C-alpha positions as CSV (number, residue, x, y, z in Angstrom):
1,M,0.0,0.0,-0.1
2,G,1.4,3.4,-0.9
3,I,1.9,6.5,1.5
4,Q,-0.9,8.3,-0.2
5,S,-3.3,5.6,0.6
6,M,-2.3,5.6,4.2
7,E,-2.7,9.3,4.5
8,A,-6.2,9.0,3.1
9,L,-7.1,6.3,5.5
10,S,-5.9,8.4,8.5
11,E,-8.0,11.3,7.3
12,K,-11.1,9.2,7.1
13,A,-10.4,7.9,10.8
14,D,-10.0,11.2,12.1
15,F,-13.2,12.5,10.5
16,M,-15.2,9.5,12.0
17,R,-13.7,10.2,15.4
18,E,-14.8,13.8,15.2
19,S,-18.3,12.8,13.9
20,L,-18.6,10.4,16.9
21,E,-17.7,13.0,19.5
22,K,-20.1,15.4,18.0
23,S,-23.1,12.9,18.1
24,Q,-22.3,12.1,21.7
25,T,-22.4,15.8,22.5
26,I,-25.7,16.2,20.7
27,T,-26.9,13.1,22.5
28,D,-25.8,14.4,26.0
29,N,-27.5,17.7,25.0
30,M,-30.8,16.0,23.9
31,I,-30.9,13.9,27.1
32,S,-30.3,17.2,29.1
33,I,-33.1,18.9,27.2
34,L,-35.5,16.0,27.6
35,G,-34.9,15.9,31.3
36,S,-35.5,19.4,31.7
37,F,-38.8,19.1,29.6
38,D,-40.0,16.2,31.6
39,H,-39.6,18.4,34.7
40,R,-41.3,21.2,33.0
41,L,-44.2,18.7,32.0
42,S,-44.6,17.6,35.6
43,A,-44.7,21.0,36.8
44,L,-47.3,22.0,34.2
45,E,-49.3,19.0,35.0
46,T,-49.4,19.8,38.6
47,A,-50.6,23.2,37.6
48,M,-53.3,22.0,35.3
49,R,-54.9,19.2,37.7
50,P,-57.2,21.7,39.5
51,T,-58.5,22.8,36.0
52,Q,-59.2,19.2,34.9
53,I,-61.1,18.5,38.0
54,R,-63.3,21.5,37.8
55,T,-64.0,20.7,34.1
56,H,-64.9,17.0,35.1
57,S,-67.3,18.4,37.9
58,M,-68.8,20.6,35.4
59,R,-69.4,17.8,33.0
60,R,-71.1,15.6,35.6
61,A,-73.1,18.6,36.7
62,H,-74.4,19.2,33.2
63,E,-75.1,15.4,33.1
64,N,-77.1,15.7,36.2
65,I,-78.9,18.8,35.0
66,D,-79.9,16.9,32.0
67,K,-81.1,14.1,33.9
68,T,-83.1,16.3,36.4
69,L,-84.6,18.2,33.4
70,K,-85.6,14.9,31.9
71,S,-87.1,13.6,35.2
72,A,-88.7,17.0,35.7
73,E,-90.2,16.6,32.4
74,Q,-91.5,13.1,33.0
75,V,-92.9,14.2,36.5
76,L,-94.7,17.1,34.8
77,D,-96.1,14.6,32.1
78,L,-97.3,12.4,34.8
79,I,-98.8,15.2,36.8
80,D,-100.5,16.4,33.6
81,R,-101.6,12.7,32.8
82,A,-102.8,12.4,36.5
83,R,-104.9,15.6,36.0
84,Q,-106.5,14.2,32.7
85,A,-107.1,10.9,34.6
86,E,-108.7,12.7,37.5
87,A,-110.9,14.6,35.2
88,V,-112.0,11.1,33.7
89,I,-112.8,9.8,37.3
90,K,-114.7,12.9,38.1
91,K,-117.1,12.2,35.2
92,G,-117.8,8.8,36.7
93,P,-117.7,5.2,35.2
94,H,-121.2,5.2,33.8
95,E,-120.5,7.0,30.6
96,D,-117.2,5.4,29.6
97,L,-116.5,2.3,31.9
98,E,-113.5,1.2,29.9
99,G,-111.9,4.7,30.0
100,Y,-112.8,4.8,33.5
101,L,-110.9,1.6,34.3
102,E,-107.7,2.8,32.1
103,A,-107.8,6.1,34.3
104,I,-107.6,3.9,37.5
105,A,-104.9,1.8,36.0
106,L,-102.8,4.9,35.2
107,L,-103.3,6.5,38.6
108,R,-102.1,3.2,40.2
109,K,-98.8,3.5,38.0
110,I,-98.4,7.2,39.0
111,I,-98.6,6.4,42.6
112,K,-96.0,3.7,42.0
113,R,-93.8,6.1,40.1
114,F,-94.0,8.8,42.7
115,T,-93.4,6.3,45.6
116,G,-90.0,5.7,44.1
117,N,-89.1,9.5,44.1
118,K,-89.8,10.5,47.8
119,N,-86.9,13.1,47.6
120,L,-89.1,15.3,45.4
121,K,-91.1,17.6,47.4
122,S,-94.0,17.6,45.0
123,S,-94.2,13.6,45.2
124,I,-96.0,13.8,48.6
125,E,-98.5,16.2,47.2
126,V,-99.0,14.1,44.1
127,I,-99.2,10.9,45.9
128,S,-101.9,12.4,48.4
129,S,-104.0,13.8,45.5
130,V,-104.0,10.7,43.5
131,T,-104.6,8.5,46.4
132,N,-107.6,10.3,47.3
133,T,-108.9,10.3,43.7
134,L,-108.3,6.5,43.7
135,A,-110.2,6.1,46.8
136,R,-113.2,7.9,45.4
137,A,-113.0,6.1,42.2
138,T,-113.0,2.7,43.8
139,M,-116.1,3.7,45.8
140,Q,-117.8,4.5,42.5
141,L,-116.5,1.2,41.1
142,D,-118.2,-0.7,43.9
143,E,-121.5,0.9,42.9
144,E,-120.9,0.6,39.2
145,F,-120.2,-3.3,39.9
146,R,-123.4,-3.5,41.8
147,Q,-125.5,-1.8,39.2
148,L,-123.9,-3.7,36.2
149,L,-124.1,-7.0,37.9
150,A,-127.6,-6.3,38.9
151,S,-128.7,-5.5,35.3
152,Y,-127.5,-8.8,34.2
153,S,-128.8,-11.0,37.0
154,K,-132.3,-11.3,36.1
155,P,-133.9,-14.5,37.2
156,I,-134.1,-17.2,34.2
157,D,-137.5,-18.3,32.9
158,P,-138.5,-21.7,33.3
159,D,-139.1,-22.3,29.6
160,R,-135.3,-21.5,29.0
161,L,-134.3,-24.2,31.6
162,F,-136.6,-26.7,30.1
163,D,-135.2,-26.1,26.8
164,C,-131.8,-27.1,28.4
165,L,-133.1,-30.5,29.4
166,P,-132.9,-33.7,27.5
167,Q,-136.2,-34.0,25.6
168,S,-137.3,-36.9,27.7
169,L,-137.3,-34.8,30.7
170,R,-138.9,-31.7,29.5
171,P,-142.5,-31.1,30.8
172,A,-145.2,-32.4,28.6
173,A,-148.8,-30.8,28.7
174,S,-148.6,-29.9,32.4
175,P,-145.8,-27.8,33.7
176,H,-145.4,-30.1,36.7
177,D,-146.0,-33.3,35.2
178,G,-143.8,-35.9,37.0
179,G,-143.8,-38.4,34.1
180,G,-144.0,-42.0,34.6
181,K,-140.9,-44.0,35.5
182,K,-141.3,-46.4,32.8
183,Q,-142.0,-43.7,30.2
184,S,-138.9,-42.0,31.4
185,E,-136.8,-45.2,31.3
186,Q,-138.0,-45.8,27.7
187,N,-137.2,-42.4,26.7
188,K,-133.7,-42.6,28.1
189,S,-133.1,-45.6,26.2
190,Q,-134.2,-43.8,22.8
191,E,-132.0,-40.7,23.0
192,P,-128.7,-39.8,24.5
193,V,-129.3,-37.7,27.8
194,V,-127.8,-34.3,26.9
195,Y,-128.0,-31.3,29.3
196,R,-126.9,-27.8,27.8
197,V,-125.8,-25.4,30.7
198,P,-127.8,-22.3,30.4
199,T,-126.1,-18.7,29.8
200,L,-126.8,-16.9,33.0
201,V,-124.8,-13.7,32.1
202,P,-124.1,-12.4,28.4
203,P,-120.6,-13.4,27.4
204,K,-119.8,-9.9,26.2
205,I,-120.2,-8.5,29.7
206,I,-118.1,-11.1,31.6
207,P,-114.7,-9.4,30.8
208,L,-115.9,-6.1,32.0
209,L,-117.2,-7.4,35.1
210,H,-113.8,-9.5,35.6
211,E,-112.0,-6.1,35.2
212,L,-114.2,-4.4,37.7
213,V,-113.5,-7.3,40.1
214,Q,-109.9,-7.1,39.7
215,Q,-109.8,-3.4,40.2
216,M,-111.9,-3.8,43.5
217,F,-109.7,-6.5,44.6
218,N,-106.4,-4.5,44.1
219,A,-108.1,-1.6,46.0
220,G,-108.6,-4.1,49.0
221,H,-112.5,-4.1,48.7
222,Q,-112.6,-7.8,48.9
223,H,-115.5,-7.6,51.4
224,E,-117.4,-5.2,49.4
225,L,-116.9,-7.3,46.3
226,F,-118.0,-10.5,48.2
227,K,-121.2,-8.8,49.6
228,I,-122.2,-7.3,46.3
229,Y,-121.7,-10.4,44.3
230,S,-123.3,-12.8,46.8
231,E,-126.3,-10.6,47.4
232,T,-127.0,-10.1,43.8
233,R,-126.4,-13.5,42.4
234,S,-128.0,-15.6,45.4
235,A,-131.1,-13.3,44.8
236,S,-131.2,-14.2,41.1
237,M,-130.7,-17.9,41.9
238,E,-133.4,-18.0,44.5
239,Q,-135.7,-16.1,42.1
240,S,-135.1,-18.5,39.2
241,L,-136.1,-21.5,41.5
242,K,-139.1,-19.6,42.8
243,K,-140.3,-19.1,39.2
244,L,-139.8,-22.6,38.6
245,G,-142.0,-23.6,41.4
246,V,-139.7,-24.2,44.4
247,E,-141.2,-23.5,47.8
248,P,-139.4,-23.4,51.3
249,L,-141.3,-26.2,52.8
250,G,-140.3,-27.8,56.1
251,K,-141.4,-30.8,58.2
252,E,-144.4,-29.0,59.8
253,D,-145.7,-28.0,55.9
254,V,-145.2,-31.7,54.9
255,Q,-147.2,-33.1,57.9
256,K,-150.1,-30.9,57.1
257,M,-150.4,-31.6,53.4
258,P,-152.8,-34.2,51.9
259,W,-150.9,-37.0,50.3
260,E,-152.0,-36.3,46.9
261,S,-150.6,-32.9,47.1
262,L,-147.3,-34.1,48.7
263,E,-146.9,-36.6,46.0
264,A,-147.2,-34.1,43.2
265,K,-144.7,-31.7,45.2
266,I,-142.3,-34.6,45.6
267,G,-142.5,-35.3,41.7
268,N,-141.7,-31.6,41.3
269,W,-138.9,-31.6,43.8
270,I,-137.1,-34.6,41.8
271,H,-137.2,-32.2,38.6
272,F,-136.1,-29.2,40.6
273,M,-133.0,-31.1,42.1
274,R,-132.0,-32.1,38.6
275,I,-132.5,-28.7,37.1
276,A,-130.9,-26.9,40.1
277,V,-127.7,-29.1,40.0
278,K,-127.2,-29.8,36.4
279,L,-128.4,-26.4,34.9
280,L,-128.4,-23.5,37.4
281,F,-125.6,-24.5,39.8
282,A,-123.4,-25.6,36.7
283,G,-124.3,-22.3,35.0
284,E,-123.5,-20.4,38.1
285,K,-120.2,-22.0,38.6
286,K,-119.2,-21.1,34.9
287,V,-120.0,-17.5,35.5
288,C,-118.3,-17.3,38.9
289,D,-115.1,-19.0,37.5
290,Q,-114.9,-16.5,34.5
291,I,-115.7,-13.4,36.6
292,F,-113.2,-14.2,39.4
293,E,-110.6,-15.8,37.3
294,G,-107.2,-15.6,39.0
295,L,-108.8,-15.0,42.4
296,E,-109.6,-18.7,43.5
297,S,-110.2,-18.1,47.1
298,L,-112.6,-15.2,46.7
299,R,-114.3,-17.1,44.0
300,D,-115.0,-20.2,46.0
301,Q,-116.4,-18.2,48.8
302,C,-118.6,-16.2,46.6
303,F,-119.9,-19.3,44.8
304,A,-120.7,-21.1,48.0
305,D,-122.7,-18.1,49.4
306,V,-124.5,-17.7,46.1
307,C,-125.8,-21.4,46.2
308,G,-126.0,-21.8,49.9
309,E,-129.5,-20.7,50.5
310,S,-130.9,-22.5,47.5
311,V,-129.3,-25.9,48.3
312,S,-130.6,-25.4,51.8
313,I,-134.4,-25.0,50.7
314,L,-134.0,-27.9,48.4
315,L,-132.4,-30.2,50.8
316,C,-134.8,-29.0,53.5
317,F,-137.8,-30.5,51.8
318,G,-136.0,-33.7,51.0
319,E,-135.1,-34.2,54.8
320,A,-138.8,-33.4,55.7
321,I,-140.0,-36.1,53.4
322,A,-137.4,-38.5,54.7
323,R,-138.3,-37.9,58.4
324,S,-142.1,-37.8,57.9
325,K,-144.4,-40.6,59.0
326,R,-143.8,-43.8,57.1
327,S,-146.6,-45.4,55.1
328,P,-146.4,-47.9,52.2
329,E,-147.4,-45.5,49.4
330,K,-144.3,-43.3,50.3
331,L,-141.9,-46.1,49.4
332,F,-141.9,-45.4,45.6
333,V,-141.4,-41.7,46.1
334,L,-138.9,-42.3,48.6
335,L,-137.0,-44.5,46.0
336,D,-137.6,-41.8,43.3
337,M,-135.9,-39.3,45.7
338,Y,-133.1,-41.7,46.4
339,E,-132.7,-42.2,42.8
340,I,-132.3,-38.5,41.9
341,M,-130.0,-37.9,44.8
342,K,-127.8,-40.8,43.5
343,E,-127.9,-39.5,40.0
344,I,-126.8,-35.9,40.8
345,M,-124.4,-36.8,43.6
346,P,-121.0,-36.9,41.4
347,E,-122.0,-33.6,39.7
348,F,-123.1,-32.0,43.0
349,N,-119.7,-33.0,44.5
350,E,-117.9,-31.7,41.5
351,I,-119.7,-28.4,41.1
352,L,-119.6,-27.6,44.9
353,G,-116.3,-29.2,45.4
354,S,-114.4,-26.3,47.3
355,K,-113.8,-26.4,51.0
356,H,-116.3,-23.6,51.4
357,C,-119.2,-26.1,50.1
358,A,-118.1,-28.9,52.6
359,E,-121.3,-28.5,54.7
360,M,-123.6,-28.6,51.5
361,R,-121.8,-31.7,50.3
362,E,-122.3,-33.4,53.8
363,A,-125.8,-32.4,53.9
364,A,-126.6,-33.9,50.4
365,K,-124.8,-37.1,51.6
366,N,-126.7,-37.3,54.7
367,L,-130.0,-36.8,52.8
368,T,-129.3,-39.6,50.4
369,K,-128.4,-42.0,53.3
370,R,-131.5,-40.9,55.2
371,L,-133.8,-41.5,52.1
372,A,-132.2,-45.0,51.7
373,Q,-132.7,-45.9,55.6
374,T,-136.5,-44.6,55.4
375,A,-137.1,-46.5,52.1
376,Q,-135.6,-49.7,53.8
377,D,-137.6,-49.2,57.0
378,T,-140.9,-48.6,54.7
379,F,-140.1,-51.6,52.9
380,G,-140.1,-53.7,56.1
381,D,-143.2,-51.9,57.3
382,F,-145.0,-53.0,54.2
383,E,-144.2,-56.7,54.6
384,E,-145.4,-56.6,58.2
385,A,-148.6,-54.4,57.2
386,V,-149.4,-57.2,54.7
387,E,-149.2,-60.0,57.1
388,K,-151.4,-58.2,59.8
389,D,-153.9,-56.3,57.4
390,A,-157.1,-56.5,59.2
391,T,-159.3,-54.5,57.0
392,R,-162.9,-56.1,57.0
393,T,-163.6,-55.0,53.4
394,A,-166.2,-57.3,52.5
395,V,-165.9,-59.2,49.2
396,H,-169.3,-60.8,49.0
397,D,-168.9,-62.2,45.6
398,G,-165.6,-63.9,46.1
399,T,-163.7,-62.0,43.7
400,V,-160.1,-60.6,43.8
401,H,-159.7,-58.9,47.3
402,P,-158.6,-55.0,47.1
403,L,-155.6,-56.0,49.3
404,T,-154.5,-58.6,46.6
405,S,-154.5,-56.3,43.8
406,Y,-152.8,-53.6,45.9
407,V,-150.0,-55.8,47.0
408,I,-149.5,-57.1,43.4
409,N,-149.5,-53.7,42.0
410,Y,-147.2,-52.7,44.7
411,V,-144.8,-55.7,43.9
412,K,-144.9,-54.9,40.2
413,F,-143.8,-51.4,40.9
414,L,-141.0,-52.6,43.0
415,F,-139.6,-54.4,40.1
416,D,-139.5,-51.1,38.2
417,Y,-137.0,-50.1,40.9
418,Q,-135.0,-53.5,41.1
419,S,-131.6,-51.7,40.3
420,T,-132.5,-49.1,42.9
421,L,-133.5,-51.8,45.4
422,K,-130.3,-53.7,44.8
423,Q,-128.3,-50.5,45.5
424,L,-130.1,-50.2,48.8
425,F,-129.4,-53.8,49.7
426,Q,-125.7,-53.1,49.0
427,E,-125.6,-49.9,50.9
428,F,-126.8,-51.7,54.0
429,G,-124.3,-54.6,53.4
430,G,-126.7,-57.3,53.1
431,G,-125.0,-59.9,50.9
432,D,-126.2,-60.7,47.3
433,P,-128.7,-58.0,46.3
434,E,-130.6,-60.4,43.9
435,A,-131.1,-63.1,46.6
436,Q,-132.3,-60.5,48.9
437,L,-134.8,-59.1,46.6
438,T,-136.0,-62.8,45.8
439,S,-136.3,-63.3,49.6
440,V,-138.2,-60.2,50.1
441,T,-140.6,-60.8,47.3
442,T,-141.2,-64.5,48.4
443,R,-141.9,-63.2,52.0
444,I,-144.5,-60.6,50.7
445,M,-146.3,-63.3,48.7
446,T,-146.4,-65.6,51.6
447,A,-147.7,-62.8,54.0
448,L,-150.3,-61.9,51.5
449,Q,-151.5,-65.6,51.0
450,N,-151.6,-66.1,54.7
451,N,-153.8,-62.9,55.2
452,L,-156.1,-64.1,52.4
453,D,-156.5,-67.3,54.0
454,G,-157.6,-65.6,57.2
455,K,-159.9,-63.3,55.2
456,S,-161.6,-66.4,53.4
457,K,-162.9,-67.6,56.8
458,Q,-165.3,-64.7,56.9
459,Y,-167.4,-66.6,54.5
460,K,-170.4,-68.8,55.7
461,D,-170.6,-70.7,52.7
462,P,-167.4,-72.9,52.6
463,S,-167.6,-73.3,48.8
464,L,-167.4,-69.5,48.4
465,T,-164.4,-69.6,50.6
466,Q,-162.6,-71.9,48.2
467,L,-163.8,-69.6,45.2
468,F,-162.4,-66.5,47.0
469,M,-158.9,-68.4,47.4
470,M,-159.0,-69.7,44.0
471,N,-159.7,-66.2,42.5
472,N,-157.1,-64.5,44.6
473,T,-154.4,-67.1,44.1
474,H,-155.0,-67.3,40.5
475,Y,-154.7,-63.6,40.2
476,I,-151.3,-63.7,41.9
477,V,-150.0,-66.4,39.7
478,R,-151.0,-64.7,36.7
479,S,-149.6,-61.4,37.7
480,V,-146.3,-63.0,38.7
481,R,-145.9,-64.7,35.3
482,R,-146.4,-61.4,33.5
483,S,-144.0,-59.4,35.5
484,D,-140.3,-59.4,36.3
485,A,-141.1,-61.2,39.6
486,K,-141.2,-64.5,37.9
487,D,-137.4,-64.2,37.2
488,F,-137.0,-64.0,41.0
489,L,-139.7,-66.4,42.4
490,G,-139.0,-68.9,39.6
491,D,-140.9,-71.4,37.5
492,D,-141.3,-73.8,40.4
493,W,-143.2,-71.4,42.5
494,V,-145.4,-70.6,39.6
495,Q,-146.2,-74.2,38.9
496,I,-146.7,-75.0,42.6
497,H,-149.3,-72.2,42.9
498,R,-150.9,-73.2,39.7
499,R,-151.7,-76.5,41.3
500,I,-152.8,-74.6,44.3
501,V,-155.5,-73.0,42.2
502,Q,-156.7,-76.2,40.8
503,Q,-157.0,-77.6,44.3
504,Y,-159.1,-74.7,45.4
505,A,-161.3,-75.3,42.1
506,N,-161.7,-78.9,43.0
507,Q,-162.6,-78.1,46.5
508,Y,-165.3,-75.6,45.3
509,K,-166.8,-78.3,42.9
510,R,-167.1,-80.8,45.8
511,L,-168.5,-78.5,48.3
512,S,-171.0,-76.8,45.8
513,W,-172.0,-79.8,43.6
514,S,-171.7,-83.0,45.5
515,K,-175.1,-82.7,47.3
516,I,-176.9,-81.8,44.1
517,L,-175.2,-84.6,42.3
518,S,-176.4,-87.0,45.0
519,C,-179.9,-86.4,43.8
520,L,-179.0,-88.0,40.7
521,S,-177.1,-90.9,42.0
522,V,-178.4,-94.6,42.6
523,Q,-178.4,-94.3,46.3
524,G,-180.5,-91.0,46.2
525,G,-179.0,-88.5,48.4
526,S,-176.2,-90.6,50.2
527,G,-173.4,-89.0,48.4
528,G,-172.6,-92.2,46.3
529,N,-172.0,-92.4,42.6
530,S,-174.3,-90.9,40.3
531,F,-176.7,-93.0,38.3
532,S,-174.9,-94.4,35.2
533,G,-177.9,-94.4,33.0
534,D,-177.2,-97.9,31.7
535,P,-180.6,-99.5,30.8
536,S,-179.6,-102.9,31.9
537,E,-179.0,-101.6,35.3
538,K,-181.6,-102.8,37.7
539,V,-182.8,-100.3,40.1
540,N,-185.7,-100.3,42.3
541,I,-186.7,-96.5,42.7
542,S,-190.4,-95.8,43.5
543,R,-192.2,-93.2,41.4
544,A,-192.6,-91.1,44.4
545,N,-188.9,-91.2,45.1
546,I,-188.2,-90.0,41.6
547,K,-190.5,-87.2,41.8
548,E,-188.9,-86.2,45.1
549,R,-185.6,-86.3,43.4
550,F,-186.4,-84.0,40.6
551,K,-188.1,-81.5,43.0
552,T,-185.0,-81.7,45.2
553,F,-182.7,-81.2,42.1
554,N,-185.0,-78.2,41.0
555,V,-184.8,-76.4,44.2
556,Q,-181.1,-76.9,44.7
557,F,-180.0,-76.1,41.2
558,E,-182.2,-72.8,41.3
559,E,-180.8,-71.9,44.7
560,L,-177.2,-72.5,43.4
561,H,-178.1,-70.7,40.2
562,Q,-179.4,-67.7,42.1
563,R,-176.5,-67.4,44.6
564,Q,-173.7,-68.3,42.4
565,S,-174.6,-66.1,39.5
566,Q,-173.9,-63.2,42.1
567,W,-170.5,-64.7,42.8
568,T,-167.5,-63.6,40.5
569,V,-164.7,-65.3,38.8
570,P,-163.1,-62.1,37.0
571,D,-160.7,-64.0,34.8
572,S,-162.4,-65.1,31.8
573,E,-160.4,-68.1,31.1
574,L,-160.7,-69.5,34.6
575,R,-164.5,-68.6,34.6
576,E,-165.1,-70.8,31.5
577,S,-162.8,-73.8,32.6
578,L,-164.8,-73.8,36.1
579,R,-168.2,-73.7,34.3
580,L,-166.9,-76.6,31.9
581,A,-165.6,-78.6,34.8
582,V,-169.1,-78.3,36.4
583,A,-170.9,-79.0,33.3
584,E,-168.8,-82.2,32.7
585,V,-169.9,-83.6,35.8
586,L,-173.4,-82.4,36.1
587,L,-174.8,-82.6,32.4
588,P,-173.9,-86.2,31.9
589,A,-175.4,-87.2,35.3
590,Y,-178.7,-85.3,34.5
591,R,-179.0,-86.6,31.0
592,S,-178.6,-90.2,32.3
593,F,-181.2,-89.5,35.0
594,M,-183.7,-88.1,32.6
595,K,-183.1,-90.9,30.2
596,R,-183.7,-93.5,33.0
597,F,-186.6,-91.9,34.9
598,G,-187.9,-89.2,32.8
599,P,-190.5,-91.1,30.8
600,S,-192.3,-92.2,33.9
601,I,-192.6,-88.6,35.1
602,K,-193.8,-87.4,31.5
603,N,-196.5,-90.0,31.3
604,G,-198.0,-88.9,34.6
605,K,-199.9,-85.8,35.8
606,N,-198.2,-82.2,35.7
607,P,-194.9,-83.5,34.4
608,S,-193.7,-79.8,34.3
609,K,-194.1,-79.7,37.9
610,Y,-191.1,-82.1,38.4
611,I,-189.2,-81.8,35.1
612,R,-188.5,-78.2,35.0
613,F,-185.1,-78.2,33.1
614,T,-183.7,-79.8,30.0
615,P,-180.1,-80.6,29.8
616,E,-179.9,-77.5,27.4
617,D,-181.5,-75.3,30.1
618,L,-178.9,-76.3,32.6
619,E,-176.1,-75.7,30.2
620,R,-177.7,-72.1,29.5
621,M,-177.9,-71.4,33.1
622,L,-174.5,-72.7,33.9
623,A,-173.3,-70.0,31.7
624,E,-174.7,-67.4,34.0
625,F,-172.7,-68.6,36.8
626,F,-169.8,-66.4,38.2
627,E,-171.0,-63.3,36.6
628,G,-171.5,-61.1,39.6
629,K,-175.1,-60.5,38.8
630,T,-177.2,-58.8,41.3
631,S,-180.8,-60.1,42.2
632,S,-182.5,-57.4,40.2
633,E,-180.5,-58.4,37.2
634,Q,-181.4,-61.9,37.5
635,K,-185.1,-61.2,37.9
636,R,-184.9,-59.2,34.5
């Protein structure tokens, strides 16, 4: 490397050294300047901090002022709206009830809003003013609710209720026609039983009533609400029942009433119970549930109070009947009443299912039990009454005794109630209900036959005794064969008693006709066999004896004809069979006697004095037996 090159390199090195020294100086100077600047900034910051704090405070103050202004605007708006609402309240609810209710709702919101801003001095004044307005408004609501509810709580007409019943249960020609049990059962089988719950309050008014109830409840007017609703709706319910025909009758009223009137009222009561529970109480429950929706406790109290008096009136009459003096004719109405109580009890317990209706449910349950017990006791009374019946009703013609027809009809009616009777037997825990019904029926029949046997001893003529027992036993057997009683008493019972009827008929023939037939016998009045009429028979009977026999026969037959034509065999088949049985014995014997001894009389003097009847005459006269003719009719 040359000298020039070394010098150039040395110069460059010196230049770099100088440059580095200058850079260090500048760096040191910058550090010094920055340090000084940092110190000045710190001092400036310290100097500026109070200003920053005042600025932040001012910003927050502005924010608070904005909030206060907005709050004030809201308060002023609420006060303005409160004045508008108060103006609506002042007009009253009658013209615009919905607007009135909206005003009340607004006032409640205003109170709630101001209650949260108690720091405002105006809040106390506003709350006080609005509270007073609300108090007046609620008082007016009470009256409005009363008037509105009353205007839509008119009693329902009976015809409207009848239209809600199934066709088979609607009154026919008479508004109080009880209807026959069998007819009712037939109708039940022909059409479905459908009840339509009546509309007691128009649906369009329900929401308004509900809103009124809600407002009154929120105002703490539960007592007033309960009182107004209960008084108004219970009066409507009781008036509806009154228009239907329900009367508040107690035990004393029932005791004074003639049976015919009482029976009619019981028939009506059965319909009233059905209509009350299935229609009126069901309809009232629907109304109450809708108006008091969401207020279950108050709803249940109101409904219980509305129905209470009506339930009491209805059950009171039932209790009066169940506790009245027992008699056989009351059994069927007791069974009818028991049936309707069993029918309605499920719905009764459902509709009046709240704890507030517990007493009503218990009363209905007790009435059902009492009716069952009274019916059971009356049943026992009837059996005893049949056995001990001591009526001296004379049946002079030997026909069916009134007791027989009464008891048989009674038993027939009982079998219309056989399902109910079985329920009764089960209720009292008596084993197999069907076996019990069979046992009771058998005992009643036995009691009747025993009583008839005693009554038959009143006849002086023993043949009439047999005819009386024949008639009555035949009537019993025929009636049993044509009724449901046959299924319980059985074919054996029927066959045994048919043989008993035949035994009575045979006894009648023996007692009535054996004496007159002896006139036609060979022995001549000794009661032996009748004369056979065989021409080869050798019989030594004097002409005088023959005349005497004819005379005796004539007298006895005329006496029998006169007396027994007044007797009665009411059943035509039995009557004809009895006449035929007599004719089959009498006519052959008379023809044989006439054939054998008639010629000797006809060839003598005054034959008509002795032979007064031809066989045809006897046959014709026998056809007049058991017709129940009077003496005057016989003479004609």
